[in-house]
N, C-alpha and C positions, 0 to 999 in steps of 0.2 A: 576592476572589480574583484573584489575576494581574491586578490593576488594571482587573477589568470592570464596577465601580461596582455598578449596579442591574442588571446582567445577571441574569437569572433569579431576583429576589427572592421568587418566590414557592414556589421549588423547596426541597425538603427539602436539608440541606447534604449528606448522602451521595450523591444523587442529583444535585446540581449537579458537586461533586468528578468523579463518572465521568463525567457529559458533558463536563467542561472537561478532563479527561483524553484522552478519546478525541479531542475537539476537537484537542489539541496534538499527540496523536499522528498524526494524520490529517494535518495539516501537517509533522510531521517526516518522514512516509512522501512526502510529494511531495520533498523534499529528497532523500530516499533514491531515489527512481524517477528523478530527474532526475541524479543521479551514476550510477545504474545503466545510463540511455542513453548518458551519455558514455561509460561502461566499455565497452557494447557497440559504439558506433560506433569508438572505438581497436583495440577487437579485430578488427572486421570489416576494417578500414584493415590492420592488420597481418596478418589472414590473407591477404589477397587483394596486398598491396602490400608485406610484409614481405621483409627479405633473410635472414629466420633460415629459409627453407625452408619457412615456413608454406603457401603460396601454395594454389591449389585442384588443383593437378595431384598425384597420388598416383604413386608410384613402384612400392610393391607393395600387396599386397592389406589387409596390416596399417597400412600408411600410408594407405590408402584409408579404413578404417575409424575411425581417428584422426581424419584430418580431415573425414569427415562428422560425427562426434561433436561435432567444434570448430563444425563450421557450424550444426548443429543448435542446440547452447548458445546461440551468438552470434544467432540468430533469437529463441529463447526469451526471451532475455535484453531484447531489442530489444522484442518484442511485450509483455512484462510490464511494461516502462517506460512503453511508450505508453498503455497500459491505466489505469496507475497516475498516469501524468500528467491524466490526465482524471479519473478515478474519485476520487481523494483530496480535489481541491479541491470536488469537487461536495459531498461526505461533510462535508467541513468547512462546507462554506456552508449546507446542510442542519441540521447539529448548531448551528451559530451561531444559526441563525434559529428552530430548534426544530420543526423540520418533522417530522410523524409518520414520512415515508416514507425519513427518515435512518437510522434506528434499522436498519430491513432492509437497506438499502443498504450501510451500514457492518458490518454482521453479515457480509452475503456477502462484502465485501471482506476482511474477517479470517478467514473461512473458507478463501477462497481464497490467501491470504497464508500460513495455516498450511501449505499445500502445500509452501511453498519451504521447509521446515523451520527455516532460519535464525530465521524471524520467528515460530517458532511461540510461545515466551511471550509476546509482544506479542498474538499471535493469541488465545490462551487468555485473555488478562486482558480483551482487547476485549469477547469473546462473552461471557463471565460476568459483565462489568458491564452490557454492554447489556441482558442479560436480565433483569436486577433490576426488579421493582416500581416502586420510586421512579424509577429511569430512565425505563422506560415510562410512568409517569404524567407527568412531566416534558415527554414529547414528546406528550401528546395535545392535541387542539387547543382543548378547553376551558381548559388550563392555561396558554396563553399571554396 
């Protein structure tokens, strides 16, 4: 499967499929977090230095609210990007090496990702697949 040779030869086919799927999704999420970070950086530059009237100084109360909301969104995107740039490769490493902690860590990542709403389908799949008995058994220390 995916040219992994003897990787997880002792794991059931469905358990292997779900582990590899979560591994691939974590790698794809790493790329997504990198793009999100770039987007947050571009938005911050435009916010503070753009000629389109974004700047941090408001002209009235409504404008101040819009600018505050924009700034909070930029900060939230930058923080989630940084968290994901560290967390997703850690999860991928743990899933690849079949570490027991990887299931808990990846489940926590999927739970927080669900809060973004746009990742809800992937998060639901990740949570349900990691809760399966065959996946849990594949990550137990004695199955390595």
